[in-house]
C-alpha positions in Angstrom: -17.4 3.1 18.0 -15.2 5.6 15.9 -17.4 5.5 12.8 -16.5 7.8 9.9 -19.5 9.7 8.6 -18.0 12.7 6.8 -15.9 12.8 3.6 -12.1 12.5 4.1 -10.2 15.7 3.3 -7.6 15.7 0.5 -4.4 14.1 1.7 -6.0 12.1 4.5 -5.6 8.3 4.6 -9.0 7.0 3.6 -8.6 3.3 2.7 -6.2 0.3 2.7 -6.3 -2.8 0.6 -4.4 -6.0 0.2 -3.6 -7.7 -3.1 -3.0 -11.4 -2.3 -2.0 -14.4 -4.4 -4.7 -16.4 -2.6 -7.6 -14.1 -2.0 -9.7 -16.6 0.0 -6.9 -17.6 2.2 -6.3 -13.9 3.0 -10.0 -13.4 3.7 -10.0 -16.3 6.1 -6.8 -15.1 7.8 -8.0 -11.6 8.5 -11.4 -12.9 9.5 -9.8 -15.0 12.2 -7.3 -12.3 13.3 -9.5 -9.1 13.3 -13.0 -10.3 12.9 -13.5 -9.0 9.4 -16.4 -10.2 7.3 -15.9 -10.3 3.5 -16.3 -12.4 0.4 -15.1 -12.1 -3.2 -17.1 -9.4 -5.0 -18.5 -8.9 -8.5 -16.5 -10.1 -11.5 -16.7 -6.7 -13.0 -14.4 -5.4 -10.2 -12.1 -8.4 -10.4 -13.7 -10.1 -7.4 -12.4 -7.4 -5.1 -13.8 -7.9 -1.6 -14.8 -5.0 0.7 -14.3 -6.4 4.2 -16.5 -5.1 7.0 -16.1 -4.7 10.8 -19.4 -4.2 12.7 -21.0 -3.9 9.3 -18.8 -0.9 8.3 -16.2 -1.1 5.5 -12.7 -1.5 7.0 -10.4 -2.7 4.3 -10.2 -4.3 0.8 -8.8 -7.7 -0.2 -8.3 -8.5 -3.9 -6.4 -10.9 -6.1 -2.9 -10.0 -7.2 -2.7 -10.5 -10.9 0.4 -10.0 -13.1 0.3 -9.5 -16.9 0.9 -12.7 -18.8 4.6 -13.7 -18.9 5.4 -11.5 -15.8 6.3 -12.8 -12.4 3.5 -12.8 -9.7 3.5 -9.5 -7.8 4.2 -9.5 -4.0 1.3 -9.6 -1.6 1.3 -6.1 -0.1 -0.9 -3.6 1.7 -1.5 -0.3 -0.1 -2.5 3.0 1.6 -4.9 5.3 -0.3 -4.9 9.1 0.2 -8.1 11.0 -0.4 -8.5 13.6 -3.2 -11.3 15.6 -4.7 -9.9 15.1 -8.3 -7.8 12.1 -9.1 -6.8 13.3 -12.6 -5.5 16.7 -11.2 -3.7 14.8 -8.5 -2.1 12.5 -11.0 -0.8 15.6 -12.8 0.7 17.0 -9.6 2.3 13.6 -8.9 4.1 13.7 -12.2 5.1 17.3 -11.8 6.6 16.6 -8.4 8.7 13.6 -9.6 6.4 10.7 -8.8 5.3 7.9 -11.1 1.6 7.0 -11.5 2.2 3.5 -12.8 -1.5 2.6 -12.5 -3.1 5.8 -14.0 -6.4 7.3 -12.9 -9.4 5.0 -13.7 -13.0 4.9 -12.8 -14.2 2.1 -10.5 -17.8 2.0 -11.7 -19.8 4.5 -9.7 -17.8 3.9 -6.6 -15.1 6.4 -7.4 -11.8 6.9 -9.2 -8.4 5.5 -8.3 -4.7 5.5 -9.2 -1.6 3.9 -7.8 1.8 5.7 -7.8 5.2 5.8 -6.3 6.7 8.9 -4.7 10.2 10.0 -5.8 11.9 7.7 -3.2 9.9 4.7 -4.5 7.2 4.3 -1.8 3.9 3.0 -3.3 0.6 4.6 -2.4 -2.9 4.9 -3.9 -5.2 7.8 -4.5 -8.9 7.6 -4.1 -11.6 10.1 -5.3 -14.9 9.2 -3.8 -18.0 8.5 -5.7 -20.6 6.3 -4.0 -17.8 4.9 -1.8 -15.9 7.2 0.5 -13.5 4.7 2.1 -13.1 3.2 5.5 -16.3 3.6 7.6 -14.6 2.7 10.9 -11.1 3.5 12.2 -9.1 3.8 15.4 -10.7 0.8 17.1 -9.5 -2.8 17.5 -9.4 -4.5 14.1 -9.4 -1.2 12.2 -6.9 1.0 10.6 -5.4 3.4 13.1 -2.0 4.8 11.8 0.0 5.1 8.6 3.8 5.5 8.6 6.1 6.5 5.7 9.5 4.9 5.8 11.8 6.9 3.5 15.4 7.7 2.6 14.9 11.4 2.5 12.4 13.1 4.8 12.9 16.6 3.4 12.2 15.4 -0.2 9.2 13.3 0.9 7.8 16.2 2.8 8.1 18.4 -0.3 6.4 15.8 -2.5 3.4 15.1 -0.3 3.1 18.8 0.5 3.1 19.8 -3.2 0.7 17.0 -4.3 -1.8 16.9 -1.4 -1.0 19.9 0.8 0.1 17.6 3.7 2.2 19.3 6.3 5.3 17.5 7.7 6.6 18.6 11.1 8.9 17.1 13.8 6.9 15.2 16.4 7.2 16.7 19.8 9.1 14.5 22.2 10.6 12.2 19.6 13.9 12.3 17.8 14.0 11.5 14.1 10.2 11.2 13.8 7.9 13.5 12.0 4.1 13.8 11.9 1.9 14.3 8.9 -0.9 16.8 9.3 -4.0 17.5 7.2 -6.2 20.5 8.1 -4.4 20.7 11.4 -5.1 17.0 12.3 -2.3 14.4 12.6 -3.0 11.6 10.1 0.3 9.7 10.1 4.1 9.7 10.7 7.4 9.6 8.8 10.6 7.8 9.8 13.9 7.1 8.2 14.9 3.7 6.8 18.3 3.9 8.5 17.5 1.3 11.2 15.9 -1.3 8.8 17.7 -4.1 7.0 20.0 -3.0 4.1 18.1 -2.9 0.8 14.7 -2.3 2.4 12.8 0.0 -0.1 10.9 3.1 0.9 7.4 2.1 1.8 4.2 3.0 3.7 3.5 0.8 6.8 -0.2 0.2 7.8 -1.0 -0.1 11.5 -4.1 -1.9 12.8 -5.3 -1.4 16.3 -5.8 -4.4 18.6 -6.9 -4.9 22.2 -3.9 -7.1 23.1 -0.7 -7.1 21.0 0.9 -10.2 22.5 -2.2 -12.5 22.3 -2.9 -11.3 18.7 0.7 -12.1 17.7 0.3 -15.5 19.2 -2.9 -16.0 17.1 -1.0 -14.7 14.0 1.8 -17.2 14.5 -0.6 -20.1 15.0 -2.0 -19.2 11.5 1.5 -19.2 9.9 2.1 -15.5 10.1 5.6 -14.2 10.9 7.0 -11.7 13.4 9.5 -9.1 12.0 9.6 -6.9 15.1 8.6 -8.6 18.4 6.1 -6.7 20.6 7.6 -3.8 22.4 6.5 -0.7 24.3 7.0 2.6 22.5 5.9 6.2 22.8 2.5 5.6 21.1 1.8 2.2 22.7 2.7 -1.4 22.5 3.4 -2.4 19.0 4.8 -5.1 16.6 5.5 -5.5 12.9 4.5 -8.8 11.3 3.7 -10.4 8.0 0.6 -12.5 7.1 1.1 -16.0 5.8 1.5 -14.7 2.2 4.2 -12.3 3.3 2.4 -8.9 3.5 3.9 -6.7 6.2 1.8 -4.7 8.6 1.9 -3.4 12.1 -0.4 -3.8 15.1 -0.6 -1.5 18.1 -2.5 -1.1 21.3 -2.3 2.7 21.6 -1.3 4.3 24.9 -4.4 4.9 27.0 -6.6 2.5 25.2 
């Protein structure tokens, strides 16, 4: 099992969470789809649930809440990048043209977080570990395995994430119009252009979860009222699909080549 037992380096994806209109429905859906175990947490943390796979933290599910008088926010997955100092990272985000719309704040003794947009508008989170480091299991069925930035300007995005986190962006060998993100020499994600997506699609990060069988998992998702955006297809990295859960949150699933 690919357990994570060492701290995530700065710039590495370390956690994903879902803010859902109906938290319990989301917990039930992902339990049935991926085998996650989770329940609403303490009120002091807004009932945020840390879901586990094989008794290791795998992802968070919380309640989406809008300020009074504002429309309900969409149900979305958010990627978090690791940092050793959230306040300093927030300063670099601002200096590089990003917008920390949920500024750095302590989450009890667990750590410190913020949520921001990059200059092209893609939303991402930042996590500074305290007692909680992030995902304790990755790269196995039901767990986070890849993160992909869809952007309008690869050069500008590369400059931003390089300046803020020290992430290196380089063309991926063997693929046209696809770039890899590297932290400390290790590939941690990819970058692609929005050109082939429906007009008006905003810049965004797309979360990939690994599965044993893409087609049967899609069938299970559809039976639970999820929707398919991109039907299963074979690609360079494996068999993949892009879907939404019943509340509309997009994510991708992949059975990596060789697995």
